[in-house]
Residue frames as a rotation matrix with the C-alpha (Angstrom) as fourth column:
UNK 1
-0.849 0.497 0.180 241.26
-0.305 -0.183 -0.934 82.88
-0.432 -0.848 0.307 64.95
UNK 2
-0.689 0.673 0.270 237.97
0.724 0.654 0.218 81.12
-0.030 0.346 -0.938 64.54
UNK 3
-0.598 0.526 0.604 235.00
-0.022 -0.765 0.643 83.25
0.801 0.371 0.470 63.47
UNK 4
-0.860 0.359 0.362 232.66
-0.455 -0.221 -0.863 84.41
-0.230 -0.907 0.353 66.17
UNK 5
-0.781 0.616 0.105 229.68
0.621 0.746 0.241 82.13
0.070 0.253 -0.965 66.35
UNK 6
-0.387 0.711 0.588 226.25
0.023 -0.630 0.777 83.72
0.922 0.314 0.227 65.72
UNK 7
0.536 0.602 -0.593 225.11
0.587 0.239 0.773 82.56
0.607 -0.762 -0.225 69.18
UNK 8
-0.096 -0.659 -0.746 228.09
0.963 -0.251 0.098 84.23
-0.252 -0.709 0.659 70.90
UNK 9
-0.847 -0.209 0.489 227.65
0.390 -0.869 0.305 87.39
0.361 0.449 0.817 68.83
UNK 10
-0.049 0.924 0.379 223.97
0.026 -0.378 0.925 87.74
0.998 0.056 -0.005 69.78
UNK 11
0.468 0.109 -0.877 224.72
0.837 0.262 0.480 86.97
0.282 -0.959 0.031 73.40
UNK 12
-0.528 -0.792 -0.306 227.26
0.834 -0.552 -0.009 89.75
-0.162 -0.260 0.952 73.34
UNK 13
-0.742 0.338 0.580 224.88
0.095 -0.802 0.590 92.18
0.664 0.492 0.563 71.62
UNK 14
0.281 0.937 -0.208 222.08
0.355 0.100 0.929 91.28
0.892 -0.335 -0.305 74.01
UNK 15
0.293 -0.255 -0.922 224.14
0.955 0.038 0.293 91.76
-0.039 -0.966 0.255 77.14
UNK 16
-0.792 -0.609 0.031 225.67
0.609 -0.787 0.098 95.01
-0.035 0.097 0.995 75.81
UNK 17
-0.408 0.731 0.547 222.16
0.079 -0.568 0.819 96.31
0.909 0.378 0.174 75.05
UNK 18
0.534 0.611 -0.584 221.02
0.605 0.207 0.769 95.41
0.591 -0.764 -0.259 78.56
UNK 19
-0.143 -0.673 -0.726 223.99
0.939 -0.325 0.115 97.29
-0.313 -0.665 0.678 79.96
UNK 20
-0.843 -0.148 0.517 223.21
0.399 -0.816 0.417 100.22
0.360 0.558 0.747 77.65
UNK 21
0.065 0.994 0.085 219.65
0.586 -0.107 0.803 100.53
0.808 -0.003 -0.590 79.01
UNK 22
0.519 0.155 -0.840 220.53
0.828 -0.336 0.449 101.97
-0.213 -0.929 -0.303 82.46
UNK 23
-0.577 -0.782 -0.234 223.08
0.646 -0.613 0.456 104.28
-0.500 0.112 0.859 80.87
UNK 24
-0.719 0.368 0.590 220.52
0.449 -0.401 0.798 105.49
0.530 0.839 0.123 78.39
UNK 25
0.340 0.930 -0.141 217.77
0.683 -0.141 0.717 105.99
0.647 -0.340 -0.683 80.93
UNK 26
0.186 -0.386 -0.903 220.10
0.851 -0.396 0.345 107.77
-0.490 -0.833 0.255 83.33
UNK 27
-0.852 -0.510 0.118 221.22
0.480 -0.671 0.566 110.15
-0.209 0.539 0.816 80.53
UNK 28
-0.432 0.768 0.472 217.68
0.442 -0.276 0.853 110.73
0.786 0.577 -0.220 79.39
UNK 29
0.471 0.615 -0.632 216.43
0.843 -0.104 0.528 111.37
0.259 -0.781 -0.568 82.94
UNK 30
-0.152 -0.629 -0.763 219.22
0.742 -0.582 0.332 113.85
-0.653 -0.516 0.555 83.62
UNK 31
-0.926 -0.236 0.295 218.74
0.377 -0.621 0.688 115.68
0.020 0.748 0.664 80.39
UNK 32
-0.115 0.966 0.233 214.95
0.564 -0.129 0.815 115.91
0.817 0.225 -0.530 80.82
UNK 33
0.487 0.272 -0.830 215.28
0.870 -0.227 0.437 117.06
-0.069 -0.935 -0.347 84.36
UNK 34
-0.471 -0.748 -0.468 217.82
0.654 -0.652 0.384 119.66
-0.592 -0.125 0.796 83.38
UNK 35
-0.883 0.165 0.439 215.56
0.306 -0.506 0.807 120.98
0.355 0.847 0.396 80.62
UNK 36
-0.031 0.950 -0.310 212.52
0.938 0.135 0.320 121.22
0.346 -0.281 -0.895 82.85
UNK 37
-0.566 -0.144 0.812 211.27
0.103 -0.989 -0.104 124.72
0.818 0.025 0.575 83.54
UNK 38
0.461 0.843 0.279 208.60
-0.222 -0.194 0.955 124.08
0.859 -0.502 0.098 86.18
UNK 39
-0.329 -0.548 0.769 209.51
-0.860 -0.162 -0.484 124.20
0.389 -0.821 -0.418 89.84
UNK 40
0.476 0.584 0.658 207.22
-0.787 0.616 0.021 121.31
-0.393 -0.528 0.753 90.64
UNK 41
0.939 -0.144 -0.313 208.95
-0.090 0.774 -0.627 119.09
0.333 0.617 0.713 88.11
UNK 42
0.035 -0.993 0.110 212.39
-0.408 -0.115 -0.906 119.99
0.912 -0.013 -0.409 89.47
UNK 43
-0.032 -0.014 0.999 211.40
-0.997 0.072 -0.031 118.98
-0.071 -0.997 -0.017 93.01
UNK 44
0.675 0.395 0.623 210.47
-0.413 0.902 -0.125 115.45
-0.612 -0.173 0.772 91.86
UNK 45
0.836 -0.363 -0.411 213.25
-0.346 0.233 -0.909 115.13
0.426 0.902 0.069 89.30
UNK 46
0.696 -0.672 -0.253 216.46
0.716 0.630 0.300 113.19
-0.042 -0.390 0.920 89.76
UNK 47
0.372 -0.715 -0.592 219.76
0.012 -0.634 0.773 115.01
-0.928 -0.295 -0.227 90.39
UNK 48
0.948 0.052 -0.314 220.73
-0.302 -0.163 -0.939 116.20
-0.100 0.985 -0.139 86.92
UNK 49
0.174 -0.973 -0.149 224.51
-0.969 -0.143 -0.200 115.98
0.173 0.179 -0.968 87.38
UNK 50
-0.376 -0.335 0.864 224.38
-0.603 0.796 0.047 112.55
-0.704 -0.503 -0.501 89.03
UNK 51
0.551 0.662 0.509 222.04
0.003 0.608 -0.794 111.09
-0.835 0.439 0.333 86.38
UNK 52
0.895 -0.257 -0.364 224.11
-0.421 -0.222 -0.879 112.35
0.145 0.941 -0.307 83.47
UNK 53
-0.082 -0.972 0.220 227.36
-0.997 0.079 -0.023 111.29
0.005 -0.221 -0.975 85.15
UNK 54
-0.078 0.117 0.990 226.00
-0.366 0.920 -0.138 107.78
-0.927 -0.373 -0.029 85.76
UNK 55
0.856 0.484 0.181 224.88
0.013 0.329 -0.944 107.48
-0.516 0.811 0.276 82.15
UNK 56
0.684 -0.656 -0.320 228.22
-0.648 -0.344 -0.679 108.68
0.335 0.672 -0.660 80.80
UNK 57
-0.172 -0.780 0.602 230.12
-0.940 0.313 0.136 106.44
-0.295 -0.543 -0.787 83.19
UNK 58
0.207 0.360 0.910 228.25
-0.198 0.926 -0.321 103.29
-0.958 -0.114 0.263 82.06
UNK 59
0.882 0.258 -0.395 228.64
-0.412 0.013 -0.911 103.73
-0.229 0.966 0.118 78.31
UNK 60
-0.039 -0.939 -0.342 232.38
-0.976 0.110 -0.188 102.79
0.214 0.327 -0.921 78.22
UNK 61
-0.505 -0.136 0.853 231.43
-0.531 0.827 -0.183 99.53
-0.680 -0.545 -0.490 79.88
UNK 62
0.705 0.704 0.082 229.14
-0.262 0.366 -0.893 98.75
-0.659 0.608 0.443 76.97
UNK 63
0.624 -0.539 -0.566 232.20
-0.691 -0.042 -0.721 98.95
0.365 0.841 -0.399 74.73
UNK 64
-0.429 -0.763 0.484 234.31
-0.897 0.423 -0.129 96.93
-0.106 -0.489 -0.866 77.20
UNK 65
0.050 0.549 0.834 231.65
-0.324 0.799 -0.506 94.23
-0.945 -0.246 0.218 77.18
UNK 66
0.898 0.338 -0.282 231.43
-0.343 0.136 -0.929 94.23
-0.275 0.931 0.238 73.39
UNK 67
0.298 -0.872 -0.389 235.21
-0.852 -0.059 -0.520 94.03
0.430 0.487 -0.760 72.90
UNK 68
-0.554 -0.643 0.529 236.07
-0.822 0.523 -0.226 91.46
-0.132 -0.560 -0.818 75.52
UNK 69
-0.009 0.628 0.778 233.07
-0.343 0.729 -0.592 89.16
-0.939 -0.272 0.209 75.17
UNK 70
0.914 0.294 -0.280 233.37
-0.347 0.204 -0.915 89.03
-0.212 0.934 0.289 71.40
UNK 71
0.521 -0.779 0.348 237.07
0.569 0.621 0.539 88.13
-0.636 -0.083 0.767 71.73
UNK 72
0.976 -0.213 0.048 238.45
-0.120 -0.706 -0.698 91.19
0.183 0.675 -0.715 69.98
UNK 73
0.484 -0.844 -0.233 242.18
0.755 0.537 -0.376 90.61
0.442 0.006 0.897 69.46
UNK 74
-0.708 -0.687 0.167 243.05
0.505 -0.656 -0.561 94.10
0.495 -0.313 0.811 70.57
UNK 75
0.154 0.943 -0.296 240.23
0.878 0.007 0.478 94.71
0.453 -0.334 -0.827 72.98
UNK 76
0.044 -0.135 -0.990 241.74
0.768 -0.630 0.120 97.53
-0.639 -0.765 0.076 75.12
UNK 77
-0.876 -0.424 -0.229 242.66
0.167 -0.713 0.681 99.54
-0.452 0.558 0.696 72.04
UNK 78
-0.614 0.736 0.285 239.24
0.532 0.120 0.838 98.87
0.583 0.666 -0.466 70.51
UNK 79
0.221 0.715 -0.663 237.52
0.975 -0.171 0.140 100.17
-0.013 -0.678 -0.735 73.61
UNK 80
-0.276 -0.410 -0.870 239.54
0.442 -0.857 0.264 103.39
-0.854 -0.312 0.417 73.53
UNK 81
-0.990 -0.049 0.131 238.81
0.140 -0.314 0.939 103.85
-0.005 0.948 0.317 69.82
UNK 82
-0.312 0.950 -0.001 235.14
0.797 0.262 0.544 103.22
0.517 0.169 -0.839 70.49
UNK 83
0.171 0.364 -0.915 234.96
0.862 -0.506 -0.040 105.83
-0.478 -0.782 -0.401 73.18
UNK 84
-0.646 -0.491 -0.585 236.70
0.137 -0.828 0.544 108.41
-0.751 0.271 0.602 71.00
UNK 85
-0.919 0.329 0.217 234.49
0.235 0.017 0.972 107.63
0.316 0.944 -0.093 68.01
UNK 86
-0.062 0.938 -0.341 231.39
0.986 0.109 0.122 107.81
0.152 -0.329 -0.932 70.20
UNK 87
-0.003 -0.008 -1.000 232.35
0.518 -0.855 0.005 111.36
-0.855 -0.518 0.007 71.24
UNK 88
-0.857 -0.436 -0.275 233.36
-0.009 -0.521 0.854 112.45
-0.516 0.734 0.442 67.71
UNK 89
-0.795 0.592 0.134 230.13
0.317 0.217 0.923 111.19
0.518 0.776 -0.361 66.20
UNK 90
-0.190 0.816 -0.546 227.61
0.966 0.255 0.045 111.61
0.176 -0.518 -0.837 69.06
UNK 91
-0.333 0.030 -0.943 228.13
0.521 -0.827 -0.210 115.22
-0.786 -0.561 0.260 69.93
UNK 92
-0.895 0.006 -0.447 227.70
-0.325 -0.695 0.641 116.65
-0.307 0.719 0.624 66.42
UNK 93
-0.713 0.689 -0.127 224.78
0.318 0.480 0.818 114.38
0.625 0.543 -0.561 65.66
UNK 94
-0.161 0.633 -0.758 223.01
0.968 -0.049 -0.246 115.49
-0.193 -0.773 -0.604 68.84
UNK 95
-0.506 -0.088 -0.858 223.65
0.118 -0.993 0.033 119.09
-0.854 -0.084 0.513 67.91
UNK 96
-0.954 0.152 -0.259 222.44
-0.287 -0.201 0.937 118.64
0.091 0.968 0.235 64.32
UNK 97
-0.573 0.756 -0.317 219.41
0.532 0.637 0.558 116.57
0.624 0.151 -0.767 65.31
UNK 98
-0.422 0.382 0.822 218.42
-0.557 -0.825 0.097 118.83
0.715 -0.416 0.561 68.15
UNK 99
0.731 0.616 0.295 217.73
-0.619 0.417 0.666 115.85
0.287 -0.669 0.686 70.46
UNK 100
-0.088 -0.807 0.585 219.82
-0.954 0.238 0.184 113.62
-0.287 -0.541 -0.790 72.70
UNK 101
0.448 0.315 0.837 218.24
-0.239 0.944 -0.228 110.32
-0.862 -0.098 0.498 71.75
UNK 102
0.993 -0.116 -0.009 219.41
0.018 0.235 -0.972 110.44
0.115 0.965 0.236 68.12
UNK 103
0.317 -0.932 0.177 222.92
-0.806 -0.363 -0.466 111.45
0.499 0.005 -0.867 69.32
UNK 104
0.035 -0.274 0.961 223.06
-0.797 0.573 0.192 108.57
-0.603 -0.772 -0.198 71.82
UNK 105
0.793 0.298 0.532 222.08
0.047 0.840 -0.541 106.03
-0.608 0.453 0.652 69.12
UNK 106
0.864 -0.499 -0.066 224.73
-0.168 -0.161 -0.973 107.44
0.475 0.851 -0.223 66.76
UNK 107
0.162 -0.840 0.519 227.40
-0.960 -0.256 -0.115 107.53
0.229 -0.479 -0.847 69.45
UNK 108
0.161 -0.051 0.986 226.84
-0.580 0.803 0.136 104.02
-0.799 -0.593 0.100 70.77
UNK 109
0.904 0.254 0.343 226.52
0.114 0.630 -0.768 102.59
-0.412 0.733 0.541 67.27
UNK 110
0.738 -0.667 -0.102 229.66
-0.380 -0.286 -0.880 104.19
0.558 0.688 -0.465 65.95
UNK 111
-0.021 -0.733 0.680 231.62
-0.998 0.058 0.031 103.07
-0.062 -0.678 -0.732 68.97
UNK 112
0.355 0.251 0.900 230.24
-0.359 0.926 -0.117 99.54
-0.863 -0.281 0.419 68.70
UNK 113
0.937 -0.097 -0.335 231.44
-0.306 0.231 -0.924 99.32
0.167 0.968 0.187 65.04
UNK 114
0.125 -0.977 -0.170 235.04
-0.568 0.070 -0.820 99.15
0.813 0.199 -0.546 66.33
UNK 115
-0.228 -0.196 0.954 234.41
-0.961 0.204 -0.188 97.54
-0.157 -0.959 -0.235 69.73
UNK 116
0.619 0.514 0.594 232.59
-0.398 0.857 -0.326 94.41
-0.676 -0.035 0.736 68.44
UNK 117
-0.378 -0.855 0.355 235.05
-0.148 0.434 0.889 92.02
-0.914 0.283 -0.290 66.86
UNK 118
0.531 0.486 -0.694 234.81
-0.753 -0.104 -0.649 91.94
-0.388 0.868 0.311 63.08
UNK 119
0.180 -0.420 0.889 235.59
0.269 0.891 0.366 88.71
-0.946 0.174 0.274 61.29
UNK 120
-0.800 -0.598 0.041 236.96
0.165 -0.154 0.974 88.62
-0.577 0.786 0.221 57.70
UNK 121
-0.482 0.699 0.528 233.42
0.862 0.273 0.427 88.24
0.155 0.661 -0.734 56.32
UNK 122
0.379 0.678 -0.629 232.27
0.801 -0.581 -0.144 91.41
-0.464 -0.449 -0.764 58.04
UNK 123
-0.173 -0.313 0.934 232.29
0.809 -0.586 -0.046 94.76
0.562 0.747 0.355 56.34
UNK 124
-0.647 -0.090 -0.757 232.80
0.640 -0.603 -0.475 97.98
-0.414 -0.792 0.448 58.28
UNK 125
-0.942 0.335 -0.028 230.88
-0.285 -0.752 0.594 99.89
0.178 0.567 0.804 55.59
UNK 126
-0.254 0.885 -0.389 227.83
0.230 0.446 0.865 97.66
0.939 0.130 -0.317 56.18
UNK 127
-0.230 0.067 -0.971 228.19
0.970 0.100 -0.223 98.28
0.082 -0.993 -0.088 59.90
UNK 128
-0.893 -0.182 -0.411 228.39
0.231 -0.970 -0.071 102.05
-0.386 -0.158 0.909 59.35
UNK 129
-0.727 0.686 0.002 225.37
-0.238 -0.255 0.937 101.92
0.644 0.681 0.349 57.04
UNK 130
-0.115 0.688 -0.717 223.40
0.671 0.586 0.455 100.02
0.732 -0.429 -0.529 59.71
UNK 131
-0.412 -0.100 -0.906 224.26
0.844 -0.416 -0.338 102.60
-0.342 -0.904 0.256 62.35
UNK 132
-0.990 0.062 -0.128 223.32
-0.108 -0.911 0.399 105.42
-0.092 0.409 0.908 59.95
UNK 133
-0.438 0.876 -0.200 219.94
0.038 0.240 0.970 103.75
0.898 0.417 -0.138 59.23
UNK 134
-0.095 0.367 -0.925 219.39
0.934 0.354 0.044 103.27
0.344 -0.860 -0.377 62.97
UNK 135
-0.721 -0.286 -0.631 220.21
0.527 -0.818 -0.232 106.93
-0.450 -0.500 0.740 63.61
UNK 136
-0.913 0.407 -0.008 217.95
-0.282 -0.618 0.734 108.23
0.294 0.673 0.679 60.83
UNK 137
-0.274 0.823 -0.498 215.19
0.360 0.568 0.740 105.94
0.892 0.023 -0.452 61.97
UNK 138
-0.270 0.081 -0.959 215.50
0.960 -0.060 -0.275 107.20
-0.080 -0.995 -0.062 65.52
UNK 139
-0.953 -0.116 -0.280 215.45
0.090 -0.990 0.104 110.82
-0.289 0.074 0.954 64.29
UNK 140
-0.640 0.764 -0.083 212.21
-0.285 -0.136 0.949 110.15
0.714 0.631 0.304 62.43
UNK 141
-0.123 0.596 -0.794 210.67
0.675 0.636 0.373 108.19
0.727 -0.490 -0.481 65.30
UNK 142
-0.626 -0.137 -0.767 211.39
0.727 -0.457 -0.512 110.90
-0.281 -0.879 0.386 67.83
UNK 143
-0.930 0.255 -0.265 209.60
-0.308 -0.934 0.182 113.44
-0.201 0.251 0.947 65.69
UNK 144
-0.479 0.786 -0.391 206.70
-0.552 0.077 0.830 111.25
0.683 0.613 0.397 64.65
UNK 145
0.089 0.505 -0.859 206.06
0.310 0.805 0.506 108.66
0.946 -0.312 -0.085 67.35
UNK 146
0.384 0.021 0.923 207.20
-0.658 -0.695 0.290 110.64
0.647 -0.719 -0.253 70.40
UNK 147
0.188 -0.327 0.926 207.63
-0.938 0.220 0.268 108.51
-0.291 -0.919 -0.265 73.58
UNK 148
0.945 0.158 0.285 207.54
-0.091 0.968 -0.234 105.21
-0.313 0.195 0.929 71.67
UNK 149
0.646 -0.763 -0.028 210.89
-0.102 -0.049 -0.994 106.15
0.756 0.645 -0.109 70.11
UNK 150
0.126 -0.588 0.799 212.35
-0.952 -0.297 -0.069 106.43
0.278 -0.752 -0.597 73.60
UNK 151
0.554 0.141 0.820 211.63
-0.525 0.824 0.213 102.72
-0.646 -0.549 0.531 74.19
UNK 152
0.952 -0.073 0.297 213.01
0.255 0.728 -0.637 101.39
-0.170 0.682 0.711 70.96
UNK 153
0.788 -0.616 -0.017 216.09
-0.527 -0.659 -0.537 103.60
0.319 0.432 -0.843 70.55
UNK 154
0.144 -0.855 0.498 218.63
-0.889 0.109 0.444 101.73
-0.434 -0.507 -0.745 72.72
UNK 155
0.289 -0.002 0.957 218.04
0.066 0.998 -0.017 98.47
-0.955 0.068 0.288 70.89
UNK 156
0.955 0.271 -0.125 218.62
-0.083 -0.159 -0.984 99.86
-0.286 0.949 -0.129 67.41
UNK 157
0.481 -0.783 -0.394 222.36
-0.876 -0.414 -0.247 100.47
0.030 0.464 -0.885 67.00
UNK 158
-0.442 -0.695 0.567 223.76
-0.715 0.655 0.245 97.17
-0.542 -0.297 -0.787 68.33
UNK 159
0.205 0.626 0.753 220.99
0.116 0.748 -0.653 95.11
-0.972 0.222 0.081 66.69
UNK 160
0.895 0.156 -0.418 221.69
-0.337 -0.378 -0.862 96.89
-0.292 0.912 -0.286 63.41
UNK 161
-0.014 -0.980 -0.197 225.37
-0.996 -0.003 0.087 95.97
-0.085 0.197 -0.977 63.55
UNK 162
-0.429 -0.081 0.900 224.52
-0.289 0.956 -0.052 92.32
-0.856 -0.282 -0.434 64.23
UNK 163
0.609 0.708 0.357 222.13
0.182 0.313 -0.932 92.23
-0.772 0.633 0.062 61.27
UNK 164
0.712 -0.397 -0.579 224.69
-0.697 -0.503 -0.512 93.94
-0.087 0.768 -0.635 59.04
UNK 165
-0.368 -0.889 0.270 227.30
-0.836 0.444 0.321 91.33
-0.406 -0.108 -0.908 59.99
UNK 166
-0.145 0.403 0.903 224.90
0.124 0.913 -0.388 88.48
-0.982 0.056 -0.182 59.18
UNK 167
0.868 0.471 -0.159 224.10
-0.069 -0.204 -0.977 90.09
-0.492 0.858 -0.144 55.83
UNK 168
0.295 -0.855 -0.427 227.82
-0.952 -0.300 -0.058 90.41
-0.079 0.423 -0.903 55.07
UNK 169
-0.516 -0.420 0.747 228.35
-0.444 0.876 0.186 86.72
-0.732 -0.236 -0.639 55.95
UNK 170
0.334 0.761 0.556 225.38
0.219 0.511 -0.831 85.75
-0.917 0.400 0.004 53.79
UNK 171
0.830 -0.045 -0.556 226.73
-0.502 -0.494 -0.710 87.76
-0.243 0.868 -0.433 50.80
UNK 172
-0.149 -0.983 -0.110 230.17
-0.967 0.121 0.223 86.22
-0.206 0.139 -0.969 51.11
UNK 173
-0.397 0.090 0.913 228.73
-0.114 0.983 -0.147 82.71
-0.911 -0.163 -0.380 51.29
UNK 174
0.645 0.751 0.140 226.56
0.122 0.079 -0.989 83.42
-0.754 0.656 -0.041 48.27
UNK 175
0.585 -0.533 -0.612 229.52
-0.804 -0.482 -0.349 84.79
-0.109 0.696 -0.710 46.30
UNK 176
-0.451 -0.779 0.435 231.59
-0.730 0.603 0.322 81.74
-0.513 -0.173 -0.841 47.23
UNK 177
-0.074 0.533 0.843 228.83
0.203 0.836 -0.510 79.41
-0.976 0.133 -0.170 46.06
UNK 178
0.856 0.448 -0.258 228.42
-0.120 -0.313 -0.942 81.30
-0.503 0.837 -0.214 42.74
UNK 179
0.286 -0.837 -0.466 232.18
-0.956 -0.286 -0.072 81.16
-0.073 0.466 -0.882 41.96
UNK 180
-0.455 -0.479 0.751 232.41
-0.519 0.828 0.213 77.41
-0.724 -0.293 -0.625 42.60
């Protein structure tokens, strides 16, 4: 199988991020509305259950898009693994961080590690490190920058994986050049 071209990889990451945005905003709207204590805020708030359900329903399609558009050789299995990994990682991270945004970044990033096709030059450890950095960065941003973190968070995990893949490719090319 031919390696995934950088153009195709970034198209896949961009479209998956654009699909992640409505899921992310729906989850966030539902969680904020559910946590609101004031009666006035609850009147103008979206339906909590519907918003959270919509967000949770869209996230698997992010993994479907990543797997199929990147040409993953075992795309259906990769999507199932991605969804399981997202739950296994996202729930504890949200609980430990004390906020949903950090958990969403960790969940989507960890699922994307297995959903996005990895070529021989790619390293799953570099991908995991990129997701960990994105998660920690989100955690810090949420506590220090407030609402600005809410805007940047959905772009971080998938972009981090793309950058990690490019760094892995670069390292492999460099090692090949040095050994010749």
